[in-house]
Residue, then its C-alpha position, 0 to 999 in steps of 0.5 A: m144361226e143369226d143372233e137374236p135381235a134386241a127387243p125393240e124399244p117403244t116408238t114413243r115414251r110415255s110422259k110421267r104426267t099423262r093419264a091412261e093410254v089413249r087408243p085410237a078408237d077411244f079418242t073423242r071430243s070429250d077427251k080433248i075438252e078434258d085435256e084443255l081444262e087440265d091445261e088451264r088448271e096447270e096454267s093458273s097454278d103457275e102463270f109464268q110457265e108458258p113453255r110448259r103450256k106449249a109442251k102440253r099442247n104439243k103432247a096432245t098433238e103428239g098423242v093424235s100423231t102417235s094414235a094415228a101411227a098405231g092405227r097404221k101399224a095395226d093395218l099392216s099385214l104380218i109379211e109387211v111387218i117382217k119386211g120392215n125394220g123389225k121393231e114392231i114385231p113383238d107388238v104385232v105378235k102380241r096382237w096376233a096371239e090376242h086375235y088367236e084367242r078370240n078367233p083361232k081360225s082367222a088368226m091361223a089363216e093370217l099366219l099361214t098366209m104369211l108363211f106362204e108369202a114369206c116363201g115368196a108366193k101370193h097365196t091366201i087361205r080363207e078362214e072357213d078353209v083352214d081345217e078342210t084344206d089339204v096340205d098337199d093340195v096347197v103345196v102343189a098349188l104353190v109349186n105351180k106358181a113357182k113354175k109360172g114365175e109367180v114368186e117374189d125373189y128376196h135374193s135380189s139384194k143380199r143386205d135386204f134378204k139378210n134383213f128379211k131373214d133376221n126379222l123372219l126368224y125373230f118373228w117366229d121366236n117371238l111367236v113361240s115365246e108368246c104362245q108358251n102358255g097356251p096355243l103352243f100346246d093346243q096340238s092345232l096351231f103349231d102342228r098345222c104350221l109344221d106340216y106346211i113348213i116341212a112340206l115346203s122344205c121338200t119342194p123343188p123351188r129353192s126359195y121355198r126350201q130355203i125359207a121353209s128350212l130357216m123357219g123350221l130350224q128357228l122353231v127347233t131353237s125356240f122350242i129348246n128355249v121353252t123346253k129348257m125353261l120347262g125343265s127348270r120348272r120341272d126340277t123345281t117342282q120335283r124338289q118341292l115334291d120331294a121335300e113335301k114327301n119327306k115331311k110325310n104330308d099327303g094333303p092337297r099341296v102334294e097333289s097339286l105339285m104332282v099334277r104340276l109335275s105331270t103337266t110340265h113333263e107332258k109339255i116337255t114331251t110334246m116339245e120334244e116330239m115337235m123337235r123330232k118331227i122337224f128333224i126327221g121331216l126337215f133336217v134329215h133331207r135338207y142337210r144334204d140339199i143341193d144348195p150349200d147355204i141350206r146345208m150350212s144353216c142345218i149344220e149351224s142349227l144342229g150345233v146350237w141344238v146339241l150345245s143348248y139341249p144335250s139331253l136330247f141331241l147329244q147322241d150319236v144318232y144326231l152327232k153323226y150328221l156333224g161328222w158326215t158334213l166334214n166331207d162336204k164339198s162346200a167350204g162353208v158347210r165344212k167350217a160350220s161343222v168344225l165350229a159346231l164341234q169346236n164349241l162342243y169339245d169346249v164343254d168338258d161335260s160333253v166329252p164322255s158322250l163324244n167317245l164313239f164319235t171321236d174314234r170314228f171321225y178324228k182322223r177326218m178332223l186331222e185332215l181338215a187341218d190341210d184343207i184347201d180352204i184357209p179358214v176351214a183349215v184354221c178352224a180345224i186346227g183349233l178343233v185339233k187343239q181341243l182334241l189334244r186338250h182332252q187327250l183324244v188323239p194319239d201323238e203319232e197321228l200328228g206328224s202331218l200337222y207339223d208339216l204345215l209349220i212350213d206351209d205357205p198360208p201365214d194363217v195356217r202356220r200361225a194356228i199350227g204354231a199355237l198348237v205346237y206351243d201348247h202341245l209340245i212346248a208348254q205341254k198344256f195338254n199333258d196330265s203329269q205336266s199340269r199336275s207338276t208343282g213349281s215353276d221349273s216346268d214353265s221356265s224359259e229354259v225348259h221351253i227353249n230346250r223343247m223348242l230346240q228339239i223341234l228345231k233339230e228337224f230343220s237344222a239343215d235348213p236355216i230358212l225352214s227354221s225361220y218359218v218355225i220360229d216365226d209360227v211360234w214366236d207370238y205364243m212363246v214368251a221365252m223367246k223374248d228372254w234375252n238373258c236366258i238365251i245368252g246364258m244358255l249359249l255362254a254356259d260353262n257347265p258341261s252338263a248344261e252346255l249345248d251340243e253343236l247342233d243345239a247351239t247353232s239352232l239357238i243362235r238362229l233362234l236368238f237372231a230371228s227373235i231379236r228381228k221379230a222384236v224390233g219389227e222385222r219380218i223373218v219370213p217373206a210376206t205374201d203381199n210383198r208390201n212394207p208393214h205399217h206400224t202404229k205409234a204404239q208399236k214403234e214405241m214398243f219396238e224401240n223399247n225392245k231394242r233397248n232391252i236387247t242392247f242392255a242384255m247384249m252389251k257386255n255379253y256380245p264379245k263373249l259370244l263372238r269370241k266363243f262361236m267365231p270359229d264355227k261358220d254356221k254360227v257366225a252370220p246370225l251372230v254378227e248381224i245382231v249388232v244391226h238391231m242394237n241401239i249404238e247410242l246406249i253404248s256411250l251412255k253406259r260407258q261401254e266404249q271398250n266393248f264396242k271397240l272389241i266387237l269391231q275388232l272381232m268382226n274384222e277378224a271374222f271377216f278374214k276368218h271366213g269366206e262364205k257368202d252369208n258370213l262375209r255379207a253379215c260382217v260387211k253389214a255389221i261393220k258398215f252399220c257401226s261406222t255410220e250409226s256410231q257417233g263421236a270418237l266411236q265413229d272415228f274408231a269404226q271408220n278407221q277399222v273400215k280403212v284398216l280392213e280395206d288396206d289389209l284386203v288389198a294386201k291380201l289380194k296382191s299377195a294372192i295374185k302373186d302367188v297365182v302368177n308364180g304357179g300357186d293355188e287359186y283358192s286364196l285369190l278366190v276367197n279374197l275376191k269374194r271378200l272384195y265383192e261383198l265389200q264393194l256391194l255396200h261400200k266403195v273401195p279404192l282399187d286404182s293400184l289393184y285394177q290393172d293387176l285384175v286385168h293382167i290375171l284375166r289376160s295372162f291366165r285364160n285357163i284359170d277356174d271360171e269362178v275366179v274369172a267371174f269374181l275378177l269381172l264382178n269386182m272390175f264391174l263394181n269398181v267402174s260403177w262406183c267410179l261412174h257414180s262418183i263422177s255423176s254426183s260431182e260438180t266438177v270432174s277432172e280430165m284425169s278421173l274421166s280418163s281413168l274411168l274410160g280406161k277401166r270401162d274399156a278394159l272391162l268391155e274388152e274382157l266381156q266381149y272376149f267371151l262373146n267372140n269365144p262362146f266355147k269358153l262358156h258352153d264347151d263342157g256343158r253346165s259347168k260353164t253356165q255360171l260364168a255365162y250368167r255373169v257375163c250376160g248380166m254385166l254386159a247388159d248393166l254396162w250398156c245401160l250405165f253408159k247408154r249413149t243418149k244418157f250422156a248426149s249434150t252434156n259435159l260427159e258425152i265422152l262416156g256414152y257407149s252403144p254396142h255394134g249390131s254384131i255384138i248384140e247378135k253375139y250377145w243374144r246367141i249367148c243368152e238364148p240357151l241360158l233361158d231354156v233351162s229345165d227344172d232338173a238342171e235348176d235343181e242341181e244348181e239350187n244349193k250352190e252359192y250365189v245361185e240367186e244371182n245366176n239363173a234364168d231369171t237374171v238373164m231375163f231381167a238383163l234383157a228386159r232392162l236393155v229393151a225398157t231403157d232403149s239401151v240397144p237397138k231392138v232389131g238385134l233381139p228376137q221378137p218376142v223374147p221368150s220367158p223362162p220356164p216356170k219352176k216346179k213348186r216343192k214343199e219339203k215335209r218334216v215330221l217332229 
């Protein structure tokens, strides 16, 4: 239900010096004369207060206007007051109650007319017909009006309807409160109103049902407020009566208290009977109305009733409706039911009365955590937390909830993260845990160990681990305890030392937590927009970066040295340096540690050959060489030069081994290292480029992966050379000639595969990866060296446009790559560099060619087909 509006303030404030309130009917000429005489007396007492004389004259004028306004308000009908701003409702209700005391039939006719008009029907009951008129006859007449379209529509504006609804409910609440000392219990006024409200709530016109339901539900809420006050009065009277009886007094005091107790009890009984009448006559039918708004209003009201008056409504005969509507087809109704139950389970005293209800409906509550509507799912997860707090759900029933840790909607994942932290990590819902004394159970190390047990279920997939960490991070303070995590990783005590799986998970946790602490996302965002951070957030991120740097400064080399041999731990561990404040290293005189870190990273670069590890090492080394200052930057840049020289030497040695008939593995690994290095940094390859071309031309049967990385490194070198020439003010003939030679050699090798397509497709899918690379590089080269791009410039010689026959051959290579089944993509999913070798990359390559006019469109089919959609899969995990 809507919150009750605040009591309105008087429209005019009474002056401290005015006399009794002036009513419109009593304001006469003699009153004006008396006011003028009083003004003259005040003026003679202080002849210098002319502003005050003006104020008094203004008050007289204001009194006239106020009285006139009050007269206009008195002429307003009840429905006009309700359609207004609602400030006059308390005064109007008070005047109506006085009217009812003087003439009950006239006031009742006025109230019933308002009731019909509130439903949208113009129907007036005359004073003399109040008792004789049959309810059914009136309702039939109102339904006929609706069939003829003679009904006012309050739904034309949602804002106006909300204002009207709030005022209507406010009116009935004020009416019940005003009548609680008389008309409420005369068994005439409200009985008659309830008959009409219940009858109208069961009619076919939706507007009648909606307004009548709102009025009936509000009446129960208002009745509860009165009944609670009567209950408090009954308890007070009972205590006074017991005290008098203990004194053994049997005089008139005891008799008076007994009469008061009996009268109060009868009033409570009357109120409860009216509540039951509305519940049976209105709620039982409308909670399943075809209109979801009516159903939602019923369930919201029932939730309020059970919470505010449990002595009547906290029974299974009423609670079952909350359970049944958990299956409602409307998300709003399901959410209203979940919120009502959440508030109910929040009251510890109510839980014992909910045992039978919980046994019957708790499985449905668990299912709603994966509801199709996200707000419903989030609320349901909060309800499950309440059930766990009271230990009403067995742990074996929670497996399906933990699957939501890796679900798509971030709101659902955050809600499940809060549940996982409270239940499994902090163990707030465990009796033995809550009774434990001391801080050991709440220490960071204990919480981290519990988190590691959860991450074991996702240890095979670092991406899923990142999702779990992201879900719990906001609630788990231990994840920001850098010293604790580092201490656990460096522990030498065999009893405290982590096993390999836990150590890997803890390093991933450390890296992900550091990224979160400095404001980075560790899982993809649904909107793909860059996050906007406030000034305070940016300051917090910088402070976190300082704390991370201080914690890692002395321990970072130890961590690198200890875990360098393990390929699963290197990438996240090495990349931590990117999120440190390098300037602090100089300020804290830790130059030797910085140099040691760089040397260890260079060592890791040559120790591992996996994409993630190589990419992390290159990123970290590049960061250190650009972000450091002074002597440290000179040292870092020198380390980059040493790394390049060592890599070129290793490549030349590997090429010589292949020429001499040796293994290709060393060549492949070093080509991958060179590829990752060239992605971020230009590497001089003038002495090596011809060796790469020689290997391609002389050994046509070497492994396709080796061929792909040979071509990729040649392509990157050509791209860097073109970038260097394009950004230079003066260009030498030698550099132009060198670039043209490299480009033509690369084009020749790529076109070799266009002329020999069997090299790409002769044995099925085993050749597809090379085909993706060839198609992508050809498209990029044609775009980079587009002839029109260099026309009429000093670099016109660099322009290139492929021949039509080449484009046709290119399309024949691309076409089968776009027609890939889901099963075929599944086979390639876990391969390295898969994101660079799929149908999407070919589609992007074709789009670039068309968008940049790099090739004539006549060479491509119209339209270019799109790759088939991928299946959406969600891997399940059970903790």
